[in-house]
N, C-alpha and C positions, 0 to 999 in steps of 0.2 A: 504494499500499499504506499504509496507516495505521498509526497506533502499537498499535493495539488489536490489530490482524492482525500485528503484528511480535512484542507479547507473548506472543499467543496461539501462535504457530510456536515461540517459544523455548521454552515451557512445554512444549509438544508435544514438543519436540525432548528435554528433559530426561526425560520418561517414555518416550520411543522409545528412548533409551539405557541403560535399566534392561532391555532386551529383549538378550539375551546370543546369541540362536541367529541366524547370519547369514541365514537361510532366511527366517526370520518377519520381520526387521527389513524386507527383500525385499519379503515383501508388504505388509507396514506401508507402507512408502513408495508402494507401489503405491496402495493403499487411499485413503490422503491424497491424493495426486494427484489421484485420480479425486474426489473428495469436493471439491477446490479449485478444480477446475473449474467446478464450479456454486455452491460459497461467495464466491470472487471474483468471477463476475459479478456488475455493475451491474444493477440494475434496470431493465428496459425497459418501456415505457408501453404495446407490442402485446403483448395477453394470449397467454400461454405464452413470448414471445421468449426471457425469460431462462432458461426449462429447455431450449428447442426448440435455440438453438442452441450451446449446451456440450456436448449430446447430438450434434447433427451434426459436432461436433469430434470425439468421442469414435468415432462411427460412421466418419469418414472416415480416422482414423487407422487402425484397425483394417481398415478396407478396403485401405489402404494397405500393411500389414503382408503381408495375404492375398495381392497382388500380387506380391510379392517373393518369398514364399517356395513351394518345392517342395513337391507335393501330400503326401508321406509327412512334411514337416516341418510343414504345416499341422494334421497331424490329430494330432501327438503328443500324449500325455494332458496334459502341462504345460500346453500351450497351449491345448486343448479345456476346461481346467478353469478357466485365466485367463478365458476367455471366457465360461464359466457364469457366474464369479463378477463379472465386469463388467457381465454382462446383470441378476444379483441388485441390484448396487450402484445401477445406472442406475434399475431399479423401487423399490428402496429410498428412492432421492430422489424419486420419482413420490410416495411414499406419504406425503410431507411434506405433501400436499393435505388429509390428514387430522388434520392438525397446528394447533394453535393460532399465530398468525402470529407472537408473542413468541417461539418456539421452533423456529420451522423453520430448516434451513440454507439452503434455496432462499431468491433474492430474493422471491417472491412465490407466489402458489400455483400449483403445477403440475397439467399435465393430468391425467386419469384413468391412474389406473398400467394399466390394462387396455388402455384405448387406446395407452399408451406401450409396452406390450407386443407389441400387435398391429403396431404400427409395424416395432420392432425384429425381429419375426419376417419381414414382409415384405420388410424389407431385407436381411436375412439370405437370401432366397430370391435376391434379385436379384442380391445377390454371387455368388453360385452360379452362375446362369443368366448371367453377364457371363464368368466364368472360362470356361465349356464354349462359350459363343460365339467369345470372342477369344481369339487365342495371347497367349501372356504380354508378349511385347514389345508388342503393342496395347494390352494390358490397362495398360502403366505409361505408354503415351502417352497414354491414354484419362483414366488418373488425375491426369497433369501437366497435360492441359489443362484437366479440370474445377476443378483448386485455383487455377488461373493465372485463369481465368474467373471463379470465384467471387471469388478477391481483387482483382481489375479491379472487379467490381460495387459490393462494400464499399469499394472507395476513391474511386469516382465518386461524388460527392454527387448527380448528377440518376440513374444507375440505382440508388444505395441508396435515395433518396426515392420512386422508381416502384415497387420491390419493397416498400417498406413501404405506399407506398398501397395496393396490389394485398391486402398480407396485412391491413391495417384494413379493406378490405372485405369479406375474409373472416369476419372475429371482428366483424362488425359493429359496428366503431368509425368515428370521426369522420376521414373521411379527408382533410378539409381539414387537419387536425394532420400529417399524412405528414410527414418529415424522415429525413435518413441517418443522423441520432442515435439513431433508433428500431434500426437496426441497429447497436450499439456491441457488437460482439463481443470479447469480452477476449480479449488474447493474440492471434487469428487471423493476425496477420502473423507472429509469431514462429512458430506452428505450422505456418504455410502454409512457410517457408522451411525448417525442419526434416525437413518431409515429402519436399519438390521436394530436399533433399541427400540423404537415404537413398534416393530413386526413382532419381536420376540415378548415384549410385555404385553400385547395381545395376545398373544399364545398363552401366556401365563396368567392373564384375566387383571394385570397389572395397568393397563393403559386408561386413561379418563379419557371420557369424551370429548371428542375435538373436532371442530366443524373444518370444512377444507383451507378457508382463510385462514385460519388459526395454525392447520399443519406446515400448510404452504410456507408460510412466514415463519415458522419456527426452523423448519429445514434450511431455506435459504434466508434467514436473517444476516442482512449484510456486511454486519462490520465481523462477525464471524466467520463469516464465507471462506476466508482465504486461509486461515491458519487457527482456526477455535477462536473460544473454548467450545468445549463438546458439550452443549447444555442437554439438561432433560426436560421433554416435553410438558410434562406435570409442574415443572416450576418454570418453564418457560411463558407456560399461558395463563399461569397467576399472574403476572406482570402485564401480559398481552392485554389483560381483560381491563387495568386499570389506566394504566401508560402514564404515570406519573412521572414526569421528568425530575433530573435532578441536574441543573445547569452549572453548579459549582463544583461537585464533584465531579461531573464529569468531564469540565475542563482541565481540573487539577490532573485527573488521572492521564489526560491527552498530553497534557504539557511534561507529566514525568515520561510516559512512553516515548514524545520524540526526542526527549532528553538522551532516554537508555540507546533506542534505537538510530537515530539519526546523528548522535555526538559521539557517545562514547564507544558503540557496536561500530559504526562507519571509522570510525579513528584506528580501531583495533584491526580494521582490515589490511590496513595499508601495512606491508611487511609482517604479518603475525597471522597470515593464511596458511590453513594446513591444508596444502596442496601440492601436485606434484612439482610445480615451478618452485615455490619456496624451499620446499625440502631439499632438492637439487642443488640450492646452493649453502645447506646448512655443512659444516666442516666439522662440528665437534659436540660432545655431549650436551652442554650447558646451551648451546642454538637449537638442540631438538627440544628442552624444556621449554626454553622462554617462548617458542614458537607455538607448544603445546597447551601453555598456560594462556596465551594470548587467544587462541582459538576457545579453549572452553569459555572464559569469561566474554570473549566476541560472542558465542554461541547464547548464553545465557540473558544478556543486555539485548541481543538482537530479538530473539524469542519473546523474553518477558517485556521487554518494550512495545513490540507488536500486540501483547496480551492486555497491556495496560492501557493502549489505543482503542483497541476494541471494546473494552470495559466502558471505556470514557465516552466513546460514540453510543454506544447503548444505553448509557444514562442520561444522554442526551436526548434519547427518544424512547426513555419511559422504560428500559429493560435494562435489568443488573443481572449481567452473565456472571458466571461463576468465576470465582479466581481459578488459577493455572499455576500459581507459583508462589510459593512460600519458605525464601531463603534456602534453596536444596543445598548448596554447598555449606553449608553452616550444621548439617546434620550429622549425626556421629556414627550411623549407620545404614546401609544399603538401603535398606524395607523405608526408613525415615525418607530418604533423599527421595525414593519414588512417591510417597506420599506428600511430597512439595515440589517436584518438578513435573509438568505437564498433568496436573492433577486429576484434569478430566479423561484424559485419554487413560490413565492409570484405573480411575475409577470402571471406566470403562470395561476394560480386560478383565476385571475382576469381576461385576456382575455378568458378565455375557462370556467369557472364557474360565477365568481359574475356578470360581464356584461351580459351575455346570458341568465342566470337567471332575473335578474334584470329587463331586455327588457319584458322578456315574463311575467313576473309578472304584470309590466305596461301594457301590452297589454290583458291581459287575466283577471284581476283584476275589479271587479266592484265595484267602490266607496270602494276601498282600500286606507287605507293611505298611504301615501309616507314612512311614519315611519314604519309602519307595514313591506313595502316589503323592505327597509333597512336592518333592523334588522333579516326578512328571510334572505334574501341575503348574509348576513355577518355570520350570523350561518351556512347555508350550507357550504359557502365556505371555512370555520374554521374548520368545522367538517371534510372534506374531506381531508383537510390537514393533520389532525390527522389520520384520517383511512388510508392515503397514508402511513403511517409509520406502522401501523398495525390495523387489524382489532379488535379491544381488547376493552373492557370498558374504561380502561385507557386513551387510545388513544383519543375515545371517547370524554370524560370528559374533556381532556386537549384541544382541537378543542373548544369545548361547552364554556370553560373556556375564551379562546382568542375571540372568538366570542361575547360573553358578553361583554368583556372589551374595543372592538373594538364600539360596540352599545352605550356603556355610552359614550364613549370619544366622538362620534359624537353630541349625545343627549347635551352634555356638550358644547360644542365648541360652535355648532349653538345657545346655549342661552346665551352664556357668551360673546359673541365676542364683541359687543359693550363695554362691561363692561371694557374689557380688552385695548381696545384704550383710555379709561380714566386714565387708571394707570401710574404713573410716572416710571422712569426709575430704580430706585431703587427698587420700589413694584415689578417692572415686572421680577426684578434678582431673587427677594424672591420666586415669585411664581414659576418662573423656575427650583429654586433649588427643591420645595418641588414638582413639577409634574414631575421631572426627579426621586425623593428620592420613589415615589408613583408607578411610573411606573417598575421601575428595579424590585420593591419588589412583584410587581402584575407578573411581569415575572419569575422571581424566585420561588414564591411559585408555578405558573404553572408547573413548571418543576417537582414537586412532581408526577404529575399525568402522567408525561412523561417517567421519570426515572423507575417507579416501575411498576413491574408486575400486582399487586395484589390491587382492591379499598380497602380491609382492611387495607393493610400496609400503603397506604396513608394517609386513616384518621387517622391513627397511628400517622404517622408524623406530620401532619397538627396541628393535638392536641398537639401534642409535641412541635412545635414550639411556641403554644401560652400558652403553662403551664399549659394544661389538663391531 
């Protein structure tokens, strides 16, 4: 998110707060969120891709909502009105085709509005057919499977490149230039996890009643579209139904976020990037450590700064997004780190991966040690977090690194709890400092796998850190 976009949203929030009616505020926020899906989407080299992908995101969201509603709720007048307005907004964005490039809201020239309309009508018919062919539970499972498959394709460089090559062939573009970057779908990682959250909660009977307008605004809420946080729908709709803005708190969080992201983080970028170019210039162990520390703090200030900005913009529009960071580098164990770093992602995988997998293992494992079950669940959870960033060997190893760290900490804590209680205050402070030092460096060393794209480069840096 650029400074100009932040300024645009801030000015928009001022105008938005002139609206006194809560109903019209809710509709305004819905329209802004739909527009933002297109406006924030980066320009893509494949023809029409930067229009089609945001449209598909909206279609998937509407389809998910349709599948989790009873028949009488789907056809309520307020939901039908929302659907018609959404179709009108999508067609309106396609009409940007006839506007000069300097004044378009879309990244590039959209496809024909007539073709977009036909595509939307065919999609509506297809969803209705699926509703009649499959039982509700099968509809949900089909939707979950489709989202997961799409997620895997986008996160896999090989599969995404193959799709890009095919798409380029259909649009008569050079297939030799095909790349996974051609499918850089803004915010889909977060959209997918919000959709999975609502689909799974519906299956377990935990999902609250939610209208189409509320559901679409929740999934596409523009401050958190690019990099989170991952809000929960039941918390979001409470704010959405009141929309009480807090301008002072919002502007304060935005200011803090801008300082962290654009001043501190961007300053650390120069000469302290953990990439192939900078590591090739390092000649000694000290240089590797300086580079690694610089990257660790740049990553924190960049990500937490963006989160501050997202939370601040949300406050301007009356939605308090959940916190995502709580002094993670000051924690004294890796479990506490993951309770304070990307908190909403950690909570998501705990709810939808760790807990159900652990229960499944307990139910189906015969004479399986609880230690083995915990180890398997922690490994799976952290590997999924790793692969959520990208399906590569380095991200897999990074997830494995944290899974092993969490398991070791759990076993150590279980075995030393009584011993800790017998220590003096001074001894506890010394141990707390040692625990922080070990935890911090375990996390920081793990960033080597996260930052670099190649295993050999990562191994080279790890060896350099310890003088080999």
